[in-house]
C-alpha positions in Angstrom: -8.9 10.1 3.8 -5.1 11.3 3.8 -2.5 9.1 5.3 0.7 9.5 6.2 3.8 8.2 4.4 7.5 7.3 5.5 10.4 5.8 3.7 13.9 5.5 4.8 14.8 4.0 1.0 14.8 0.6 2.5 11.2 0.1 3.3 8.3 2.2 3.8 4.6 2.4 4.7 1.5 4.2 4.5 -0.2 4.7 7.2 -3.3 6.1 9.4 -3.2 6.4 12.9 -6.5 7.8 15.5 -6.7 10.6 17.8 -4.2 9.1 20.2 -1.9 8.2 17.9 -2.1 4.4 17.8 -1.9 3.0 14.2 -5.1 2.1 13.0 -4.5 1.2 9.3 -1.1 0.8 7.2 0.0 -1.1 3.8 4.0 -1.4 3.9 6.2 -1.9 1.2 10.2 -2.9 0.8 12.5 -1.1 -1.7 13.8 -4.0 -4.5 16.4 -2.5 -6.5 16.1 1.6 -7.8 12.3 1.1 -9.7 10.5 -2.1 -7.6 8.9 -2.2 -4.3 7.0 -5.2 -3.0 4.0 -4.7 -1.2 4.7 -6.8 1.8 1.9 -6.2 4.2 -1.5 -4.4 4.7 -3.8 -4.2 7.7 -6.8 -2.7 8.9 -8.0 -2.7 12.1 -10.8 -3.8 13.1 -13.1 -1.2 13.9 -12.5 0.0 10.1 -13.7 -3.1 8.7 -15.7 -2.9 5.6 -15.2 1.1 4.7 -13.2 0.7 1.7 -10.0 1.4 3.9 -7.5 -1.4 2.9 -8.3 -0.5 -1.2 -7.5 3.2 -0.4 -4.6 2.3 0.9 -3.8 0.1 -2.2 -5.1 3.5 -4.0 -2.4 5.6 -2.5 0.1 2.9 -3.1 -0.6 2.2 -6.7 -0.7 6.5 -6.7 3.0 6.6 -5.6 4.6 4.1 -7.8 2.8 5.2 -10.8 4.7 8.9 -9.7 7.9 7.7 -9.1 7.6 5.6 -12.5 7.8 2.4 -10.0 6.4 -1.4 -10.2 5.2 -3.3 -7.2 5.3 -7.1 -6.6 2.5 -8.0 -4.6 3.6 -10.2 -2.2 0.9 -9.6 0.2 -2.3 -11.9 0.1 -4.9 -8.5 -0.1 -2.0 -7.1 -3.1 -2.3 -10.3 -4.8 -6.1 -10.4 -5.6 -6.7 -6.9 -5.9 -4.4 -7.2 -8.8 -5.4 -9.8 -10.5 -9.0 -8.5 -10.2 -8.4 -5.2 -11.0 -7.4 -4.3 -14.4 -6.7 -0.7 -13.6 -3.9 -2.0 -11.5 -1.8 -3.9 -14.5 0.7 -0.5 -15.4 2.2 -0.9 -11.6 2.0 -4.9 -11.4 5.9 -6.0 -12.0 
């Protein structure tokens, strides 16, 4: 699954739209300095729940952080839980 990405150097979002261009899933972040982003929100439409979309969004954000050599501050409850649960994210946790 390919997510779209928008980033204006203050905040950004990875997202998925349906065929009518309605947003149906997203994970957003806010820049906090040059080397840190705050993961502040994850949302998946009820029609997609239970399909691993939130995890795919998080993995996309983590890949972005690794590519850009960023650390992630998890203020979103989903991201916080996943960072505690999944040791493979340890290298990007701020």
